[in-house]
All heavy atoms as a GROMACS GRO file, in nm:
protein
  554
    1MET      N    1   0.084  -0.117   0.001
    1MET     CA    2  -0.001   0.001   0.001
    1MET      C    3   0.088   0.119   0.002
    1MET      O    4   0.169   0.143   0.092
    1MET     CB    5  -0.089  -0.002   0.124
    1MET     CG    6  -0.175   0.117   0.137
    1MET     SD    7  -0.289   0.092   0.272
    1MET     CE    8  -0.319   0.260   0.317
    2CYS      N    9   0.081   0.204  -0.101
    2CYS     CA   10   0.153   0.327  -0.112
    2CYS      C   11   0.063   0.448  -0.094
    2CYS      O   12  -0.041   0.455  -0.153
    2CYS     CB   13   0.220   0.332  -0.254
    2CYS     SG   14   0.331   0.202  -0.282
    3ASN      N   15   0.110   0.541  -0.012
    3ASN     CA   16   0.031   0.659   0.007
    3ASN      C   17   0.116   0.787  -0.021
    3ASN      O   18   0.076   0.893   0.020
    3ASN     CB   19  -0.043   0.670   0.141
    3ASN     CG   20   0.054   0.662   0.257
    3ASN    OD1   21   0.173   0.656   0.243
    3ASN    ND2   22   0.001   0.656   0.380
    4LEU      N   23   0.229   0.767  -0.085
    4LEU     CA   24   0.312   0.883  -0.125
    4LEU      C   25   0.337   0.880  -0.270
    4LEU      O   26   0.351   0.772  -0.332
    4LEU     CB   27   0.449   0.875  -0.055
    4LEU     CG   28   0.451   0.885   0.098
    4LEU    CD1   29   0.590   0.868   0.145
    4LEU    CD2   30   0.404   1.017   0.145
    5ASN      N   31   0.345   0.999  -0.336
    5ASN     CA   32   0.377   1.002  -0.472
    5ASN      C   33   0.531   1.007  -0.492
    5ASN      O   34   0.605   1.013  -0.386
    5ASN     CB   35   0.310   1.115  -0.548
    5ASN     CG   36   0.346   1.253  -0.502
    5ASN    OD1   37   0.441   1.268  -0.427
    5ASN    ND2   38   0.273   1.352  -0.535
    6ILE      N   39   0.580   1.000  -0.612
    6ILE     CA   40   0.723   0.990  -0.634
    6ILE      C   41   0.799   1.116  -0.585
    6ILE      O   42   0.909   1.107  -0.534
    6ILE     CB   43   0.753   0.965  -0.785
    6ILE    CG1   44   0.900   0.934  -0.808
    6ILE    CG2   45   0.711   1.086  -0.867
    6ILE    CD1   46   0.942   0.807  -0.750
    7TYR      N   47   0.734   1.231  -0.595
    7TYR     CA   48   0.799   1.354  -0.546
    7TYR      C   49   0.818   1.356  -0.398
    7TYR      O   50   0.926   1.394  -0.340
    7TYR     CB   51   0.731   1.481  -0.596
    7TYR     CG   52   0.712   1.482  -0.742
    7TYR    CD1   53   0.586   1.472  -0.801
    7TYR    CD2   54   0.824   1.499  -0.822
    7TYR    CE1   55   0.572   1.475  -0.939
    7TYR    CE2   56   0.810   1.498  -0.966
    7TYR     CZ   57   0.685   1.485  -1.018
    7TYR     OH   58   0.671   1.489  -1.153
    8SER      N   59   0.721   1.308  -0.325
    8SER     CA   60   0.723   1.297  -0.180
    8SER      C   61   0.830   1.191  -0.139
    8SER      O   62   0.902   1.210  -0.037
    8SER     CB   63   0.593   1.261  -0.118
    8SER     OG   64   0.501   1.365  -0.138
    9GLN      N   65   0.837   1.089  -0.214
    9GLN     CA   66   0.936   0.982  -0.183
    9GLN      C   67   1.075   1.033  -0.198
    9GLN      O   68   1.162   1.015  -0.110
    9GLN     CB   69   0.917   0.867  -0.279
    9GLN     CG   70   0.804   0.776  -0.248
    9GLN     CD   71   0.800   0.662  -0.355
    9GLN    OE1   72   0.729   0.670  -0.451
    9GLN    NE2   73   0.875   0.557  -0.322
   10ILE      N   74   1.100   1.104  -0.312
   10ILE     CA   75   1.240   1.160  -0.332
   10ILE      C   76   1.273   1.265  -0.227
   10ILE      O   77   1.381   1.265  -0.172
   10ILE     CB   78   1.243   1.223  -0.469
   10ILE    CG1   79   1.238   1.111  -0.578
   10ILE    CG2   80   1.376   1.298  -0.491
   10ILE    CD1   81   1.219   1.162  -0.721
   11PHE      N   82   1.175   1.350  -0.192
   11PHE     CA   83   1.201   1.455  -0.090
   11PHE      C   84   1.231   1.390   0.043
   11PHE      O   85   1.323   1.430   0.113
   11PHE     CB   86   1.079   1.549  -0.082
   11PHE     CG   87   1.095   1.651   0.027
   11PHE    CD1   88   1.184   1.757   0.010
   11PHE    CD2   89   1.026   1.636   0.146
   11PHE    CE1   90   1.200   1.851   0.115
   11PHE    CE2   91   1.038   1.733   0.249
   11PHE     CZ   92   1.128   1.837   0.233
   12ARG      N   93   1.148   1.296   0.086
   12ARG     CA   94   1.171   1.226   0.212
   12ARG      C   95   1.304   1.153   0.224
   12ARG      O   96   1.376   1.158   0.322
   12ARG     CB   97   1.057   1.130   0.248
   12ARG     CG   98   0.931   1.204   0.286
   12ARG     CD   99   0.814   1.108   0.296
   12ARG     NE  100   0.692   1.177   0.313
   12ARG     CZ  101   0.623   1.176   0.425
   12ARG    NH1  102   0.663   1.099   0.527
   12ARG    NH2  103   0.510   1.240   0.439
   13ALA      N  104   1.340   1.085   0.116
   13ALA     CA  105   1.464   1.008   0.112
   13ALA      C  106   1.581   1.104   0.119
   13ALA      O  107   1.679   1.085   0.192
   13ALA     CB  108   1.471   0.919  -0.011
   14PHE      N  109   1.573   1.213   0.043
   14PHE     CA  110   1.683   1.316   0.045
   14PHE      C  111   1.693   1.382   0.185
   14PHE      O  112   1.802   1.398   0.234
   14PHE     CB  113   1.657   1.422  -0.061
   14PHE     CG  114   1.761   1.523  -0.072
   14PHE    CD1  115   1.890   1.490  -0.130
   14PHE    CD2  116   1.740   1.649  -0.032
   14PHE    CE1  117   1.985   1.585  -0.140
   14PHE    CE2  118   1.836   1.748  -0.043
   14PHE     CZ  119   1.960   1.715  -0.094
   15LEU      N  120   1.581   1.412   0.247
   15LEU     CA  121   1.579   1.484   0.378
   15LEU      C  122   1.638   1.375   0.478
   15LEU      O  123   1.719   1.420   0.566
   15LEU     CB  124   1.438   1.520   0.412
   15LEU     CG  125   1.423   1.581   0.552
   15LEU    CD1  126   1.487   1.719   0.555
   15LEU    CD2  127   1.274   1.593   0.589
   16GLY      N  128   1.598   1.256   0.471
   16GLY     CA  129   1.651   1.154   0.563
   16GLY      C  130   1.802   1.141   0.551
   16GLY      O  131   1.871   1.132   0.651
   17LEU      N  132   1.849   1.134   0.428
   17LEU     CA  133   1.996   1.126   0.411
   17LEU      C  134   2.072   1.248   0.462
   17LEU      O  135   2.177   1.235   0.521
   17LEU     CB  136   2.028   1.102   0.263
   17LEU     CG  137   1.994   0.967   0.208
   17LEU    CD1  138   2.018   0.964   0.057
   17LEU    CD2  139   2.074   0.858   0.279
   18LEU      N  140   2.011   1.367   0.441
   18LEU     CA  141   2.069   1.489   0.492
   18LEU      C  142   2.075   1.490   0.647
   18LEU      O  143   2.166   1.547   0.708
   18LEU     CB  144   1.997   1.614   0.443
   18LEU     CG  145   2.026   1.657   0.302
   18LEU    CD1  146   1.941   1.780   0.269
   18LEU    CD2  147   2.174   1.686   0.283
   19MET      N  148   1.977   1.431   0.710
   19MET     CA  149   1.971   1.430   0.853
   19MET      C  150   2.073   1.323   0.910
   19MET      O  151   2.134   1.343   1.014
   19MET     CB  152   1.830   1.394   0.905
   19MET     CG  153   1.735   1.507   0.882
   19MET     SD  154   1.564   1.465   0.927
   19MET     CE  155   1.578   1.447   1.100
   20ILE      N  156   2.085   1.212   0.842
   20ILE     CA  157   2.173   1.105   0.882
   20ILE      C  158   2.318   1.142   0.861
   20ILE      O  159   2.408   1.095   0.947
   20ILE     CB  160   2.136   0.973   0.816
   20ILE    CG1  161   1.998   0.927   0.860
   20ILE    CG2  162   2.239   0.865   0.842
   20ILE    CD1  163   1.945   0.814   0.784
   21LEU      N  164   2.350   1.212   0.754
   21LEU     CA  165   2.490   1.236   0.721
   21LEU      C  166   2.572   1.296   0.834
   21LEU      O  167   2.682   1.245   0.865
   21LEU     CB  168   2.494   1.326   0.599
   21LEU     CG  169   2.632   1.351   0.539
   21LEU    CD1  170   2.691   1.219   0.485
   21LEU    CD2  171   2.625   1.453   0.430
   22PRO      N  172   2.530   1.398   0.904
   22PRO     CA  173   2.609   1.450   1.021
   22PRO      C  174   2.627   1.348   1.127
   22PRO      O  175   2.728   1.338   1.195
   22PRO     CB  176   2.539   1.572   1.067
   22PRO     CG  177   2.449   1.612   0.960
   22PRO     CD  178   2.417   1.491   0.882
   23ALA      N  179   2.522   1.272   1.154
   23ALA     CA  180   2.528   1.170   1.257
   23ALA      C  181   2.629   1.053   1.224
   23ALA      O  182   2.690   0.994   1.306
   23ALA     CB  183   2.389   1.111   1.290
   24TRP      N  184   2.642   1.033   1.090
   24TRP     CA  185   2.730   0.927   1.046
   24TRP      C  186   2.875   0.968   1.049
   24TRP      O  187   2.960   0.895   1.097
   24TRP     CB  188   2.690   0.888   0.905
   24TRP     CG  189   2.766   0.772   0.850
   24TRP    CD1  190   2.878   0.784   0.774
   24TRP    CD2  191   2.734   0.634   0.866
   24TRP    NE1  192   2.920   0.654   0.739
   24TRP    CE2  193   2.833   0.564   0.796
   24TRP    CE3  194   2.638   0.564   0.927
   24TRP    CZ2  195   2.839   0.426   0.789
   24TRP    CZ3  196   2.634   0.429   0.928
   24TRP    CH2  197   2.734   0.360   0.856
   25ILE      N  198   2.902   1.094   0.999
   25ILE     CA  199   3.042   1.132   0.993
   25ILE      C  200   3.085   1.224   1.108
   25ILE      O  201   3.202   1.244   1.133
   25ILE     CB  202   3.075   1.204   0.861
   25ILE    CG1  203   2.996   1.335   0.845
   25ILE    CG2  204   3.053   1.111   0.742
   25ILE    CD1  205   3.035   1.419   0.729
   26GLY      N  206   2.991   1.278   1.181
   26GLY     CA  207   3.022   1.371   1.290
   26GLY      C  208   3.116   1.318   1.401
   26GLY      O  209   3.211   1.379   1.433
   27PRO      N  210   3.091   1.198   1.452
   27PRO     CA  211   3.178   1.148   1.558
   27PRO      C  212   3.320   1.125   1.517
   27PRO      O  213   3.410   1.127   1.599
   27PRO     CB  214   3.114   1.015   1.598
   27PRO     CG  215   2.965   1.031   1.562
   27PRO     CD  216   2.968   1.116   1.437
   28GLN      N  217   3.347   1.102   1.388
   28GLN     CA  218   3.484   1.085   1.344
   28GLN      C  219   3.562   1.216   1.335
   28GLN      O  220   3.682   1.216   1.334
   28GLN     CB  221   3.488   1.025   1.201
   28GLN     CG  222   3.453   0.875   1.200
   28GLN     CD  223   3.303   0.852   1.200
   28GLN    OE1  224   3.226   0.940   1.166
   28GLN    NE2  225   3.264   0.732   1.232
   29LEU      N  226   3.491   1.326   1.336
   29LEU     CA  227   3.560   1.458   1.336
   29LEU      C  228   3.597   1.498   1.480
   29LEU      O  229   3.512   1.513   1.562
   29LEU     CB  230   3.468   1.565   1.272
   29LEU     CG  231   3.426   1.541   1.128
   29LEU    CD1  232   3.328   1.645   1.086
   29LEU    CD2  233   3.546   1.536   1.036
   30LEU      N  234   3.724   1.513   1.506
   30LEU     CA  235   3.764   1.540   1.638
   30LEU      C  236   3.753   1.688   1.679
   30LEU      O  237   3.786   1.719   1.789
   30LEU     CB  238   3.910   1.496   1.658
   30LEU     CG  239   3.935   1.343   1.636
   30LEU    CD1  240   4.078   1.312   1.642
   30LEU    CD2  241   3.853   1.264   1.738
   31ILE      N  242   3.704   1.773   1.588
   31ILE     CA  243   3.697   1.915   1.618
   31ILE      C  244   3.568   1.945   1.694
   31ILE      O  245   3.547   2.059   1.736
   31ILE     CB  246   3.708   1.997   1.488
   31ILE    CG1  247   3.598   1.962   1.391
   31ILE    CG2  248   3.844   1.980   1.429
   31ILE    CD1  249   3.592   2.055   1.271
   32LEU      N  250   3.474   1.853   1.701
   32LEU     CA  251   3.348   1.878   1.767
   32LEU      C  252   3.358   1.856   1.918
   32LEU      O  253   3.421   1.768   1.970
   32LEU     CB  254   3.238   1.781   1.709
   32LEU     CG  255   3.212   1.797   1.564
   32LEU    CD1  256   3.115   1.694   1.516
   32LEU    CD2  257   3.160   1.935   1.529
   33ASN      N  258   3.293   1.943   1.991
   33ASN     CA  259   3.286   1.932   2.138
   33ASN      C  260   3.169   1.833   2.175
   33ASN      O  261   3.089   1.790   2.089
   33ASN     CB  262   3.273   2.067   2.208
   33ASN     CG  263   3.158   2.144   2.162
   33ASN    OD1  264   3.063   2.087   2.099
   33ASN    ND2  265   3.157   2.274   2.193
   34ALA      N  266   3.157   1.804   2.303
   34ALA     CA  267   3.058   1.705   2.347
   34ALA      C  268   2.913   1.748   2.320
   34ALA      O  269   2.830   1.670   2.288
   34ALA     CB  270   3.076   1.676   2.495
   35GLU      N  271   2.888   1.880   2.334
   35GLU     CA  272   2.754   1.930   2.312
   35GLU      C  273   2.709   1.910   2.164
   35GLU      O  274   2.596   1.872   2.138
   35GLU     CB  275   2.738   2.077   2.346
   35GLU     CG  276   2.751   2.104   2.497
   35GLU     CD  277   2.895   2.117   2.543
   35GLU    OE1  278   2.984   2.138   2.459
   35GLU    OE2  279   2.918   2.100   2.664
   36MET      N  280   2.803   1.930   2.072
   36MET     CA  281   2.767   1.916   1.930
   36MET      C  282   2.748   1.771   1.899
   36MET      O  283   2.660   1.733   1.816
   36MET     CB  284   2.881   1.970   1.846
   36MET     CG  285   2.877   2.119   1.828
   36MET     SD  286   2.727   2.185   1.753
   36MET     CE  287   2.748   2.123   1.589
   37ILE      N  288   2.826   1.680   1.961
   37ILE     CA  289   2.808   1.538   1.934
   37ILE      C  290   2.670   1.490   1.985
   37ILE      O  291   2.604   1.414   1.919
   37ILE     CB  292   2.923   1.459   1.994
   37ILE    CG1  293   3.053   1.484   1.919
   37ILE    CG2  294   2.893   1.304   1.997
   37ILE    CD1  295   3.175   1.422   1.972
   38ASN      N  296   2.628   1.539   2.100
   38ASN     CA  297   2.494   1.506   2.150
   38ASN      C  298   2.391   1.558   2.056
   38ASN      O  299   2.285   1.494   2.032
   38ASN     CB  300   2.474   1.560   2.294
   38ASN     CG  301   2.557   1.484   2.394
   38ASN    OD1  302   2.594   1.372   2.369
   38ASN    ND2  303   2.588   1.548   2.504
   39LEU      N  304   2.403   1.677   2.006
   39LEU     CA  305   2.309   1.735   1.911
   39LEU      C  306   2.306   1.658   1.779
   39LEU      O  307   2.199   1.634   1.725
   39LEU     CB  308   2.344   1.885   1.883
   39LEU     CG  309   2.235   1.966   1.828
   39LEU    CD1  310   2.147   2.007   1.944
   39LEU    CD2  311   2.290   2.092   1.767
   40ILE      N  312   2.420   1.612   1.733
   40ILE     CA  313   2.424   1.537   1.612
   40ILE      C  314   2.358   1.402   1.627
   40ILE      O  315   2.306   1.343   1.531
   40ILE     CB  316   2.573   1.520   1.567
   40ILE    CG1  317   2.626   1.655   1.514
   40ILE    CG2  318   2.593   1.413   1.461
   40ILE    CD1  319   2.772   1.661   1.481
   41SER      N  320   2.353   1.347   1.746
   41SER     CA  321   2.289   1.218   1.767
   41SER      C  322   2.141   1.219   1.724
   41SER      O  323   2.085   1.112   1.688
   41SER     CB  324   2.294   1.175   1.911
   41SER     OG  325   2.431   1.163   1.948
   42PHE      N  326   2.082   1.338   1.724
   42PHE     CA  327   1.938   1.346   1.682
   42PHE      C  328   1.933   1.324   1.528
   42PHE      O  329   1.820   1.302   1.481
   42PHE     CB  330   1.877   1.485   1.719
   42PHE     CG  331   1.849   1.494   1.860
   42PHE    CD1  332   1.925   1.571   1.947
   42PHE    CD2  333   1.743   1.422   1.915
   42PHE    CE1  334   1.892   1.581   2.078
   42PHE    CE2  335   1.709   1.431   2.046
   42PHE     CZ  336   1.783   1.514   2.132
   43GLY      N  337   2.039   1.326   1.457
   43GLY     CA  338   2.033   1.302   1.317
   43GLY      C  339   1.990   1.164   1.281
   43GLY      O  340   1.941   1.136   1.171
   44TRP      N  341   2.003   1.070   1.374
   44TRP     CA  342   1.957   0.933   1.348
   44TRP      C  343   1.804   0.927   1.336
   44TRP      O  344   1.748   0.828   1.285
   44TRP     CB  345   2.002   0.833   1.451
   44TRP     CG  346   2.155   0.816   1.440
   44TRP    CD1  347   2.250   0.858   1.532
   44TRP    CD2  348   2.223   0.751   1.337
   44TRP    NE1  349   2.372   0.818   1.480
   44TRP    CE2  350   2.354   0.755   1.361
   44TRP    CE3  351   2.177   0.685   1.215
   44TRP    CZ2  352   2.453   0.699   1.275
   44TRP    CZ3  353   2.275   0.633   1.130
   44TRP    CH2  354   2.410   0.638   1.160
   45LEU      N  355   1.736   1.033   1.374
   45LEU     CA  356   1.590   1.038   1.348
   45LEU      C  357   1.563   1.050   1.200
   45LEU      O  358   1.447   1.025   1.156
   45LEU     CB  359   1.526   1.156   1.424
   45LEU     CG  360   1.523   1.148   1.572
   45LEU    CD1  361   1.469   1.273   1.635
   45LEU    CD2  362   1.436   1.028   1.616
   46GLY      N  363   1.664   1.081   1.122
   46GLY     CA  364   1.649   1.080   0.978
   46GLY      C  365   1.615   0.945   0.915
   46GLY      O  366   1.576   0.934   0.798
   47LEU      N  367   1.630   0.838   0.994
   47LEU     CA  368   1.592   0.709   0.946
   47LEU      C  369   1.439   0.706   0.922
   47LEU      O  370   1.396   0.625   0.826
   47LEU     CB  371   1.629   0.598   1.049
   47LEU     CG  372   1.777   0.563   1.056
   47LEU    CD1  373   1.803   0.469   1.170
   47LEU    CD2  374   1.820   0.500   0.924
   48ILE      N  375   1.366   0.777   0.994
   48ILE     CA  376   1.220   0.774   0.976
   48ILE      C  377   1.177   0.829   0.838
   48ILE      O  378   1.111   0.757   0.764
   48ILE     CB  379   1.149   0.855   1.087
   48ILE    CG1  380   1.177   0.785   1.220
   48ILE    CG2  381   1.000   0.869   1.064
   48ILE    CD1  382   1.142   0.871   1.344
   49PRO      N  383   1.218   0.950   0.797
   49PRO     CA  384   1.177   0.989   0.661
   49PRO      C  385   1.251   0.905   0.548
   49PRO      O  386   1.194   0.889   0.441
   49PRO     CB  387   1.222   1.137   0.653
   49PRO     CG  388   1.316   1.163   0.763
   49PRO     CD  389   1.286   1.060   0.866
   50LEU      N  390   1.369   0.858   0.578
   50LEU     CA  391   1.441   0.777   0.481
   50LEU      C  392   1.365   0.646   0.450
   50LEU      O  393   1.334   0.612   0.333
   50LEU     CB  394   1.583   0.745   0.527
   50LEU     CG  395   1.660   0.655   0.430
   50LEU    CD1  396   1.689   0.728   0.301
   50LEU    CD2  397   1.793   0.616   0.492
   51ILE      N  398   1.324   0.574   0.553
   51ILE     CA  399   1.247   0.455   0.539
   51ILE      C  400   1.110   0.484   0.480
   51ILE      O  401   1.063   0.412   0.390
   51ILE     CB  402   1.232   0.381   0.669
   51ILE    CG1  403   1.372   0.327   0.713
   51ILE    CG2  404   1.134   0.265   0.664
   51ILE    CD1  405   1.380   0.272   0.855
   52SER      N  406   1.050   0.591   0.520
   52SER     CA  407   0.922   0.632   0.462
   52SER      C  408   0.930   0.661   0.316
   52SER      O  409   0.847   0.624   0.240
   52SER     CB  410   0.868   0.753   0.538
   52SER     OG  411   0.748   0.801   0.485
   53GLY      N  412   1.043   0.723   0.274
   53GLY     CA  413   1.059   0.754   0.130
   53GLY      C  414   1.091   0.632   0.051
   53GLY      O  415   1.044   0.617  -0.064
   54ILE      N  416   1.168   0.537   0.107
   54ILE     CA  417   1.198   0.413   0.037
   54ILE      C  418   1.080   0.326   0.017
   54ILE      O  419   1.060   0.266  -0.093
   54ILE     CB  420   1.318   0.340   0.106
   54ILE    CG1  421   1.445   0.421   0.093
   54ILE    CG2  422   1.330   0.201   0.047
   54ILE    CD1  423   1.558   0.366   0.178
   55THR      N  424   0.993   0.318   0.120
   55THR     CA  425   0.881   0.225   0.113
   55THR      C  426   0.755   0.291   0.054
   55THR      O  427   0.659   0.217   0.026
   55THR     CB  428   0.847   0.171   0.252
   55THR    OG1  429   0.812   0.283   0.340
   55THR    CG2  430   0.960   0.094   0.312
   56ALA      N  431   0.761   0.423   0.034
   56ALA     CA  432   0.647   0.497  -0.021
   56ALA      C  433   0.520   0.485   0.073
   56ALA      O  434   0.409   0.490   0.027
   56ALA     CB  435   0.612   0.454  -0.166
   57PHE      N  436   0.546   0.471   0.203
   57PHE     CA  437   0.434   0.456   0.293
   57PHE      C  438   0.458   0.547   0.417
   57PHE      O  439   0.566   0.540   0.474
   57PHE     CB  440   0.420   0.310   0.341
   57PHE     CG  441   0.311   0.291   0.442
   57PHE    CD1  442   0.182   0.295   0.402
   57PHE    CD2  443   0.340   0.274   0.574
   57PHE    CE1  444   0.082   0.275   0.493
   57PHE    CE2  445   0.242   0.255   0.666
   57PHE     CZ  446   0.111   0.256   0.625
   58CYS      N  447   0.361   0.627   0.451
   58CYS     CA  448   0.372   0.713   0.572
   58CYS      C  449   0.264   0.667   0.668
   58CYS      O  450   0.141   0.680   0.636
   58CYS     CB  451   0.351   0.857   0.531
   58CYS     SG  452   0.356   0.967   0.675
   59PRO      N  453   0.300   0.614   0.785
   59PRO     CA  454   0.201   0.566   0.880
   59PRO      C  455   0.111   0.676   0.933
   59PRO      O  456  -0.008   0.650   0.953
   59PRO     CB  457   0.289   0.512   0.996
   59PRO     CG  458   0.426   0.504   0.952
   59PRO     CD  459   0.438   0.591   0.826
   60VAL      N  460   0.163   0.801   0.943
   60VAL     CA  461   0.077   0.910   0.990
   60VAL      C  462  -0.030   0.937   0.885
   60VAL      O  463  -0.147   0.956   0.925
   60VAL     CB  464   0.159   1.037   1.018
   60VAL    CG1  465   0.075   1.151   1.058
   60VAL    CG2  466   0.261   1.010   1.127
   61TYR      N  467   0.002   0.941   0.758
   61TYR     CA  468  -0.091   0.958   0.651
   61TYR      C  469  -0.198   0.847   0.652
   61TYR      O  470  -0.316   0.870   0.626
   61TYR     CB  471  -0.026   0.966   0.514
   61TYR     CG  472   0.044   1.096   0.488
   61TYR    CD1  473   0.115   1.115   0.372
   61TYR    CD2  474   0.046   1.206   0.581
   61TYR    CE1  475   0.183   1.235   0.340
   61TYR    CE2  476   0.110   1.321   0.554
   61TYR     CZ  477   0.179   1.334   0.433
   61TYR     OH  478   0.247   1.450   0.411
   62ALA      N  479  -0.156   0.725   0.679
   62ALA     CA  480  -0.252   0.614   0.682
   62ALA      C  481  -0.350   0.628   0.796
   62ALA      O  482  -0.467   0.600   0.783
   62ALA     CB  483  -0.174   0.482   0.695
   63ILE      N  484  -0.303   0.680   0.914
   63ILE     CA  485  -0.390   0.694   1.027
   63ILE      C  486  -0.499   0.803   1.001
   63ILE      O  487  -0.614   0.784   1.028
   63ILE     CB  488  -0.313   0.730   1.150
   63ILE    CG1  489  -0.233   0.609   1.198
   63ILE    CG2  490  -0.403   0.782   1.266
   63ILE    CD1  491  -0.126   0.641   1.305
   64ILE      N  492  -0.457   0.914   0.936
   64ILE     CA  493  -0.552   1.026   0.911
   64ILE      C  494  -0.622   1.009   0.778
   64ILE      O  495  -0.715   1.082   0.750
   64ILE     CB  496  -0.486   1.164   0.926
   64ILE    CG1  497  -0.379   1.178   0.817
   64ILE    CG2  498  -0.431   1.186   1.061
   64ILE    CD1  499  -0.314   1.320   0.809
   65GLY      N  500  -0.583   0.908   0.697
   65GLY     CA  501  -0.654   0.885   0.572
   65GLY      C  502  -0.616   0.970   0.457
   65GLY      O  503  -0.692   0.994   0.368
   66PHE      N  504  -0.497   1.027   0.464
   66PHE     CA  505  -0.454   1.121   0.357
   66PHE      C  506  -0.382   1.041   0.248
   66PHE      O  507  -0.308   0.951   0.273
   66PHE     CB  508  -0.356   1.226   0.414
   66PHE     CG  509  -0.312   1.327   0.315
   66PHE    CD1  510  -0.395   1.426   0.275
   66PHE    CD2  511  -0.180   1.320   0.267
   66PHE    CE1  512  -0.349   1.519   0.179
   66PHE    CE2  513  -0.138   1.415   0.176
   66PHE     CZ  514  -0.219   1.514   0.132
   67GLN      N  515  -0.411   1.075   0.123
   67GLN     CA  516  -0.347   1.012   0.007
   67GLN      C  517  -0.294   1.121  -0.082
   67GLN      O  518  -0.365   1.215  -0.112
   67GLN     CB  519  -0.446   0.924  -0.074
   67GLN     CG  520  -0.488   0.803   0.002
   67GLN     CD  521  -0.403   0.686  -0.032
   67GLN    OE1  522  -0.286   0.683   0.004
   67GLN    NE2  523  -0.459   0.589  -0.101
   68HIS      N  524  -0.174   1.109  -0.128
   68HIS     CA  525  -0.122   1.195  -0.235
   68HIS      C  526  -0.175   1.154  -0.368
   68HIS      O  527  -0.185   1.032  -0.391
   68HIS     CB  528   0.030   1.188  -0.235
   68HIS     CG  529   0.102   1.280  -0.142
   68HIS    ND1  530   0.114   1.415  -0.162
   68HIS    CD2  531   0.170   1.251  -0.028
   68HIS    CE1  532   0.184   1.463  -0.059
   68HIS    NE2  533   0.213   1.369   0.024
   69PRO      N  534  -0.210   1.248  -0.455
   69PRO     CA  535  -0.239   1.201  -0.592
   69PRO      C  536  -0.121   1.141  -0.663
   69PRO      O  537  -0.004   1.198  -0.648
   69PRO     CB  538  -0.292   1.326  -0.659
   69PRO     CG  539  -0.241   1.441  -0.575
   69PRO     CD  540  -0.218   1.388  -0.437
   70GLN      N  541  -0.132   1.033  -0.727
   70GLN     CA  542  -0.022   0.971  -0.793
   70GLN      C  543   0.022   1.050  -0.913
   70GLN      O  544  -0.066   1.086  -0.993
   70GLN     CB  545  -0.057   0.823  -0.826
   70GLN     CG  546  -0.080   0.735  -0.711
   70GLN     CD  547   0.038   0.724  -0.617
   70GLN    OE1  548   0.152   0.705  -0.659
   70GLN    NE2  549   0.019   0.730  -0.488
   71ALA      N  550   0.150   1.074  -0.927
   71ALA     CA  551   0.198   1.152  -1.040
   71ALA      C  552   0.224   1.062  -1.157
   71ALA      O  553   0.247   0.952  -1.155
   71ALA     CB  554   0.328   1.223  -0.999
   0.00000   0.00000   0.00000
């Protein structure tokens, strides 16, 4: 069951990758202080839009019954 169109999928996957990127490479950079590393840890929340974009399914949209028109 898909409830996202292709544009939403691409946007979500791109957004997810942008959020994950600092969390992935941030700890290897020794110039960051502890506060920045803790802040970067929130980047792993990017897995949510990434998985949503890859699977073309948004659970929140399913709950409220919203469907994107297919492009």
